[in-house]
N, C-alpha and C positions, 0 to 999 in steps of 0.2 A: 586501591591497590596500586603497589608499585608496578610502572608499564614491562619491567625486564620481568616480570613473574607469570605473563602473558605465554603463553605455549605459541612457539610460532605455527601460522598457519590462516587459511581464511575458512570464515563461516560464511554460505548463502544464506537468506533469507528471500522466500518467494511468498509472495502474497497473491490471491485472485478474491475478488467479491464475489460473496457467495450468490448472486445471482446469474453469475456466468457459469452456471453448473455444466453444461453441455460439452463447453470445450476446457474443461478444467485442466486435464492434461496437457494438452495442447499449449494452453497459458503458461503453464509451468516452464514445460519446455522451451518455449521463446523467451522466458525470463532466464532460464538458466543459461541458454545460447547467448543472449545478449552479456552476462555478466562473465562469462567466458571469454568472448570476444573482447572484450574491455581489460580484461586481464592481459590477454597477450598483446592487446594493443601497450600496455603499462610496462610489458616485458616482466612481468610478477614471476618469481622462479618458487613463490610458497604453494604448497598444498592446501588442497580444498578438504579440511578435517570435517566440517560438518555442513548440514543442511535442514533449514529448517522453513515447512511450509504450512501456510494457513489457507482454507477457503473461508476466509468471512470478512465482514466489513473491516477496513483501518481504524472505525471508531470502536472499535471494541478491544479493548487493550486486553480481555481475558484470553484471547485467542490463545491455542496451547501450543505452537510453534513459537509464537512470540515469546511466549512466558519460559517456554525452553529456553531460547535464544540468551533472554536475560539471566536466566539462572545459570548456564555457561558460561555468558561474558562475565559473571560476576567470581565465577569459577576460576576465569583465568584462560579457559579452554582453547581460547582463541587470540589472535592478536589484530587479526585484521574482520570486519564484515563488508561483505557485496552485494548490494541490492540494484535493482534494475535501474529502479530510480526511488526517491526519496519519498515519495508517496505509498511505495511499498508499504512500509513502516507505521506511518500514522497521518492522519488527514488533517489535524491540529496543529496550529502554531506553537501554542505551548504545549503539546505534549510531546512532538518533533523536538523542540529545543531541549527540553529535560531531558530527552533519550540520547541526543547526539551528545549534550554535554556530560551524561553520565558516561556516556562509552568512551569518550577522548577523555574522561580524569580516571577511567580504567588503564588508560594507555592504547586504547583498540581505536586502529585507524579505522575509517568508513571510506569504503570505496562504490562509487557511485558510476554504474555504467553508463549512466548518460551524459555524465561529465568524470571520465577517467582521470584527466588530467588536473582535477581541482583538489588541491591539498589542504588537508584542516588544518596545517601549521600557518598557511599565511593568511592575511587578512579579508581577503576575497571569499574565503569559506563561509564565514557569518553572512556576510551580505547573499552571496548565492542560496546557501541554505535556507536563509529567511524567504527569500524570494519564492523558492520551489516549496517552502512550507505552507506558506501563504496565498499561492497558487492553488496548492490541493484542498486547503481549506474553502477558498472560493468556489474551486468547482463541486465541490461535495455539498455546498450550500445552494449553487444552482441547480444543481441536480434536485435536491427536495424541494426548492422551489417550483420546479417545472412539473413535478411529481404531484405537488398540491395544486397547482395550479388546473393540470388535465382532470385529476377527480373533482374539482369545484365545475369545473365546462362539463363533466360528464354530469352531474346532478343538475346543476341548472337548465340542462336539456332534458331532463325527466328520465335521466337514466341513473344507475345505482353502482357507486364506484367500488365498494367492498364485497364480500363473499356476501353470496344471496342466501337471504332466511329459509330455514328447512320450509321444501313444498314449493318454493320458486324456480323456474328455469328461466333461462336469460334468451330473451326474442328480441331482435334489431329490427326495429320500425324501419322500415326503407324511406318513410319522410324525412324523420330524421337528420339532420345533419351531424355526421359523425365530428366528436371533438378534434380530429386527427388530421381531418381532410384539409387543406390548403387554401 
């Protein structure tokens, strides 16, 4: 797509993890405000023409808001995509790189609220985007490892780490040390 065929305007993409269901609206508001502050900081006079939001894991590329954002980007409906941080788009190095390259090839500039002065046209963009993508992937793997270790610890102490079978109720034995105790 020719960069000149994109309609001038900013699209915002917001994402929270599905596990954070209690505060979804507040988390969306926080991201929206963070993006708006960074747009004011860089002095953008472009209008916000679209907002996409998902309450799902970034490892799921079938997110409805994400898919709609990509569809609209491919249709040239906006010239800039603003996100609070790169890990809102994806948690994998390869997917993040592929997405960013596709957007840039379409002429869509990416605005990262946590690094608003970072410009995709300078060589440091690739380095910083790569570091942020690697950090997001590392954090995801670290969380998965922690959850796996917690489940294993619970099982080794005689507990049950998943949904209980029909007819059973969870009763804590006060003699057992909690796997979460320090």
